[in-house]
C-alpha positions in Angstrom: -65.3 30.5 -1.3 -65.5 29.2 -4.9 -68.9 30.7 -5.4 -67.8 34.0 -3.8 -64.8 34.1 -6.1 -67.2 33.8 -9.1 -69.1 36.8 -7.7 -65.9 38.7 -7.2 -64.9 37.9 -11.0 -68.2 39.4 -12.0 -67.7 42.7 -10.1 -63.9 42.9 -10.8 -63.2 41.2 -14.1 -59.4 41.9 -13.9 -56.9 41.5 -11.0 -53.3 42.1 -11.6 -51.9 40.5 -8.5 -53.1 38.2 -5.7 -50.8 38.5 -2.7 -51.5 36.1 0.1 -50.3 35.4 3.6 -48.2 32.2 3.5 -50.4 30.6 6.1 -52.5 27.7 4.9 -56.0 29.0 5.0 -54.9 32.2 3.2 -53.1 30.3 0.6 -56.0 28.1 0.0 -58.2 31.1 -0.4 -55.7 32.8 -2.8 -55.7 29.6 -4.9 -59.4 29.6 -5.2 -59.2 33.2 -6.5 -56.3 32.2 -8.8 -58.7 29.5 -10.5 -61.1 32.3 -11.4 -58.3 34.9 -12.6 -56.2 32.4 -14.6 -53.5 34.9 -16.0 -52.9 36.7 -12.7 -49.7 36.5 -10.7 -50.1 34.8 -7.3 -47.4 35.4 -4.6 -47.1 34.6 -0.9 -45.7 37.4 1.3 -44.8 37.6 5.0 -46.2 41.1 5.2 -49.6 39.6 5.2 -49.0 37.2 8.1 -51.1 37.6 11.2 -50.0 40.7 13.2 -49.1 42.6 10.0 -47.2 45.9 10.5 -49.1 48.6 8.6 -46.0 50.5 7.4 -44.4 47.3 6.3 -47.4 46.4 4.1 -47.6 49.9 2.8 -43.9 49.9 2.0 -44.3 46.5 0.3 -47.3 47.8 -1.8 -45.4 50.9 -2.9 -42.8 48.7 -4.3 -45.1 46.5 -6.3 -45.4 47.1 -10.0 -48.5 48.9 -11.2 -50.9 46.1 -12.0 -54.3 47.7 -11.5 -56.1 45.8 -8.8 -54.2 44.0 -6.1 -56.1 41.4 -4.1 -54.8 40.9 -0.6 -55.6 37.7 1.1 -54.8 37.8 4.9 -56.3 37.5 8.3 -58.6 39.2 10.6 -58.6 41.5 12.4 -55.5 42.7 10.5 -57.4 43.3 7.2 -60.0 45.4 8.9 -57.4 47.3 10.7 -55.4 47.9 7.4 -58.6 49.0 5.4 -59.8 51.4 8.1 -56.4 52.9 8.5 -56.1 53.5 4.7 -59.5 55.1 4.6 -59.3 57.4 7.8 -55.8 57.2 9.1 -57.4 56.0 12.4 -56.0 53.0 14.1 -59.4 51.7 15.3 -61.3 49.6 12.9 -64.9 50.4 12.2 -65.7 47.6 9.8 -65.0 43.9 10.0 -64.6 41.3 7.4 -66.3 37.9 7.6 -64.3 35.0 6.0 -64.4 35.5 2.3 -65.7 39.0 2.5 -64.1 41.6 0.4 -63.9 45.3 -0.4 -62.5 47.6 -3.1 -60.2 50.4 -1.9 -58.9 52.9 -4.4 -55.7 54.7 -3.5 -53.4 57.2 -5.2 -50.0 56.0 -6.3 -48.5 57.3 -3.0 -50.6 55.1 -0.7 -50.5 56.0 2.9 -52.9 56.2 5.9 -56.0 58.3 5.4 -55.7 58.8 1.6 -57.8 55.9 0.2 -61.5 55.7 -0.8 -63.9 52.8 -0.2 -65.6 51.9 -3.4 -67.5 49.0 -2.1 -67.6 46.6 0.9 -69.4 43.1 0.2 -70.1 40.1 2.3 -69.4 36.6 1.2 -73.1 35.9 1.0 -73.7 38.7 -1.4 -70.6 37.7 -3.5 -72.2 34.2 -3.8 -75.5 35.6 -4.9 -73.8 37.8 -7.5 -71.8 34.8 -8.7 -74.8 32.6 -9.1 -76.6 35.4 -11.1 -73.7 36.1 -13.3 
């Protein structure tokens, strides 16, 4: 994950907020990201616990200060479900994250199901290659 975080830093030089599930593995991953993005805020939130409720997470996101990119560190299949629901409004995921995989989703200020755009989706292996080359 350390090498993947370096690759993410190459692709996304600035993150405004890292939000993590409070469960140990997610916190460990978030802390690795934090080591790459030193001046970012790192918070733990229950809305990213396994079994996350889409509307609870959307409500939480809408009440966060505008910080640019927000990195969400959570669990599968919840993050796949969340991403696909943001992109299409459909409740069935059509993509799946591997551990350490990431994507960049762009959303208008009024984030809701079906109004986001996928900018990229990258596997952990690809992130590690980017980090090694950067």
